[in-house]
N, C-alpha and C positions, 0 to 999 in steps of 0.2 A: 542473583534471582534464580530460582528453581523453574524448571520445565520439565514438564510431565505429558508424556504420550500415552494417555488412555488412562482408566481409572486405577488400573494395578499400578499403576507407578506412584500414585500420592500415597506417602509413609503411612504405616498402620495407626501410626500415634499420633496422625496429625490432628490438630487442637480446631477450636472454633475458628472461624473466617468471615471476613466481609467478601462477597461475591459479586462479580458482575459478569455476562453472557451476552456472547454476540459474535456472529463473523469479523466484525471490527478489520474490516478490509481497509486499509490505506492508514489507520488510527487518526482522523480528521479531527477536526477542530470540534466535531460534537462529540466523538468518541474520547476524546482530550477531559471535556467535561465532565462526563460519566465516570470514567477511570478516573480522573484527578479527585473525583468527588467520592469514590470508592475507597482513594487510599488515605484522604482526608478523614473519612470515618472511621476506616481501620485504626489510622494513628489514635485516634480519640478512644476508642474501644479496645487498643492494646492487645490488637491481633491483626494476624496476615491481611493482605489485601488478593485476592486471587480472581485472575481472568479466564473464564472458560471461552473456547473458541472451537472451531470445526475443519475438520482436512478430510475430504473434499470441500467446498463449498455446498451446503446441503441443496441448492439447486441442480447439482450435477448429480444427484443420486435421487431426486425426486423427477425430473424432468431430465434426463439424458442427453447431452449436447448443447445445454443451456448455459454451461458453468459461465459466468461473466468475466469479464476480463478484470484481472486483479491489479490493484492499484500498490500492493505490497507483498512480496511472499512473508511466508510466517515466520522466518530468521529476523526479517526486517521490522513485522509487528511485535516481536517480542524484544528487539533493542528500543525502541519507541515505546514500548510500556515500560521498560526497567528504566528509562528515563524518568517516567510520570512515578516513580517510586512503588512499581508492583512488586511484590515478593514471590509470586508463582504464578505461570502459565500453565493451564492443563486446556491442551489439544485432543481434542475428541476424535477418532474416528469416525466419520461421518458414513456410517452404512446404511443398507436397505433393513437391516433389523433394528440398528438403533433408529431410524424414522420412525419404526412402528410403535415406539414408545408413547404412551401417552401423556397428558401434561403432568398427570398424578405420579405416575410412574418415574418421571423425568425429577421430579422433585425429590422423589425417596431416595432413588439411585444414587444422584450425583449431589445435589444441594444437599441432604440432611445425612445418608448412609456416610458418605465418603468427604466432604468437605466441610459438614458441621457448621452450616451457614449461621452466623448470628445476623446478618443484614445484606440484604440482594438490594445492587443499585441497578436501575434500568431506565432507558428512555420510553417514553410513552407507547410508543408505537411496539414496543416488544413482545414477538410472539414466539411458543415454542411448543415442543410435543407434537404427537401425530395429528398431521395437516394442519400443524400451526394453529392447534385449538385451544392452547392455553394463551392468556393475554396476562397483564399487571394486575388486574381484578382477580383474578383467579389466583395469580402467584400470593396477592397479598392474603385471599384466604387460607391457601397451604400454610403460609406463613403463621397465621393465628394458630393452626393444628400443629405445626413443627417448633413453633417458639422461635420465630424469625420474621425479623421486620423488613419492609420493603419499600425503599425510597425511589420517586420516579423523579427524574430529570426533565425539565422541559429544555427543548434544542430549538434555537433560533439563531438563524445567519443574518448578520449585518452586511451591506456592503452591496459593492456590484455586481460579484460573483453571484450570490444567489437571491439576489432581489429580495431579501425578506423572507425566503422560503425556509424550511428548517434545512439542517445541515443533512447531508445526504452521499453515499459512495456513489448511487446512480448520477446524480446531478453531476460530480465529481468526475466520473468515468465519461460521461457525456460531452464534458469542457475538454479533457484530455484528447477525445476522439476527432472532436471541432479543430484541434490544434490549439486551444486557447490555455494554456499552460499558466499564464498570470491569473487567471480565473480558478483553476482546479489549486494553485499555490492559495489562493487567499481561503477555500474550504478546507485545504490538508496543515495550513499554517508553516507550510515548507515548499520548495520545488517539488514536483512529481518525479519519479526516480524510477528507471528502470536499471535492472541488472542482469550479466550474464558473463560468460566468456569468451575471451578475444579468440576469434577464428580466422584463417586466412581465408581469405576473399580472393577478388581480382585483381587488387593491389594497384589498381589504377590510379588509386590518390597518391601515393608513393611516385608514380611515372609523370604526375602532374605538379609535383612538390609539395603536395599536402598528403602525406600519410595519415591515413588514417585509422583506427581501432574498431574493425567489425564486431559487433559484440552480438552472441548468439543468446537472445532473450530467452528468459525462463518460459516455462508452459503457462499461457493463459495470461500471459503481462500485458496490461492497455498500453499500448504505444500511441503516441501521438500522432496526428494527421500528417500526411507528407508534406514536407517543408524542412526548411534549414531553420535550425533552431541557436542559441545562445544558451550556454549552460557551464556546467563542471564535469570533468572526467574524473572519478575517484580513483585511485589504484594504492593499494598499501598504504591508507590511512592519509596519503596526499590528495588534496582537491586542486585540478588544474582546470584554468580555465578553455574551454572548448567550443570549437563552432561544431554542430552536430546535425548531419544530412540522415532522413527518415524516407524512404521512398525504395523504388524499384530501379533507380538510378535509369532514367529515361534516356541519357544521351547515350547511352549506349544498349539502347532497346531491353533492361533487364526485365525479368519477370519475378524476381525474388525480393519480396520486401526486407528490409534492413536498417538496423541503427548502426551509424558509423561516426565516430567521434574522433575530431581533429585538434589534439592536445598544442593550444595555442602558443608559440615560440619555444616550444620544446622541441629537443633535436635528438637522434640517435633511440629514441623508447623502443626497447624489446617488450611488447605485452603479451603476445603469443600465448597462449593456455591459463593465462592470468584472471581471475574472477574480477570484475570492473563494476562501479556502478555509475552511471550517467544522471545527472541532474537537468533538467529542463529549466532554463528562467524565462524564457522569451521566444515568441516568434520573430522570426528574421526575413523570410520570405518564402513563396511557395515554391512546388518542384517545377522545373522547368525544363525543356531541350533547345541547346542553342545551336546557332546554326553553324558555328566552327567550336574547335577545341580552343582557340585561343580566347574567344567570347565566355567559353566556361572557365578557362582560369582566370580571368578578369572577374568573371562574378564570383567566383570562389575568394578571391584576394579580398573582393569588396566583402562577402560574407564574413571572413575572420577579421577584418576592420570593424564592421559593426559589431559583430559577437564580443570582441575584444572590450569595446566600449559599454557595451552593457553589462558584462561581468564587471568592468572596473566600476560603473554606476552601483550595482548591486554592494559591492565591496566598501562604498564611502556612507 
């Protein structure tokens, strides 16, 4: 899959293509429907499928300081899009200048002049251009002028997580923030993941017999509510069952919120400096402060036992 950053990276001889545009944070099941349909139509038409997205999130430029927690960094989104069959991802730097493009200018500069769109696939609430003035109706009008079609995909989620509401990154972020990682996974179609480099912490887990990987998460990452979770620790392509702690470590009066993962039944791991990923499968318990270290160690041992059982259940 090709990855371009900015319009200037698009090959000059790029032909016609099927395009879909959006932030696509999380590449959740609704996004998968849109992107999957774009890929399907691209194969039918014999042209490439292109996803156009933005960096940073448009809200950070339009309303500085309002950057939403991110469900997936751009490289992870690209991996997920490649799995769906996308041929190219275009990341457009979202600047103040870019934000001032009118909907018509956006269509001309991006869809027509550079990507030579044959078809554009979007959800019903898609908005674009200065002050989000463009919608799918305007896009269809532009398509009639510039010879491209527009297909609109209706998005609904079934099951307990969404309660029949449309697929939504905002809903997913809210579920993650509440610690409902299973509800978030229902919308994402996979466990919620955070990534980062393993850094040295206070090493109290090692002293207690449960050495953890202290993950320095990427900026703006959507981190679950404080508590203990069962999940996976991904290191160099290997997925290890893990008990995960999120919080400020109240037992030791900590103030900095951290994500720490204990690789269950693994001994002698040296992960410092490695980029790792942590998948959250299920909530185990809330964060607590115990009366003694002995009680803390007993609780951690129980956490590990419960996390091991949860991961084994997911495997089966």
